[in-house]
C-alpha positions, 0 to 999 in steps of 0.5 A, a space after each residue: 428806915 435807913 436813909 443815905 445822903 448823896 451830895 452832888 451839888 455843883 455837878 451837871 447833867 448827867 453826873 447827878 443821876 449817874 452817881 445816884 444810880 451807882 449809890 442806889 445799886 449799893 443799897 438794899 431794896 426799900 432803903 432811901 437815898 436823899 440826893 442834894 443837887 444844884 443842876 436845874 435839869 436834875 428835876 426832869 432827869 430824876 423823874 425820868 430816871 425813877 420812871 424808867 428804873 422803878 425806883 420811887 421818887 417819894 419827894 422833891 423840893 427846891 430851896 435856895 437853889 438846892 434841889 432835894 430828891 428822896 428816892 426809895 430803892 425798888 425791890 430787885 424782883 419788882 418791875 417798874 410800875 406806873 404808880 411808882 412815880 408821882 406825876 
């Protein structure tokens, strides 16, 4: 499975999510995007973004002030579903 890394460290809300959205639009359905961010607000931002768009937030973690999010791009014709984002 293909994975792209997007480094948005040092950017503040809403830029991490906006840049991730732009990158996800360029990926094929099912491809993964790993986002590196330092904005603490990005945790709630990425959960809400994935819930609203139907992309799957596969994992999230924080280490030494760097937040990492692994997002799988949704299929074009798949509507967002409640099971796409872990609660």
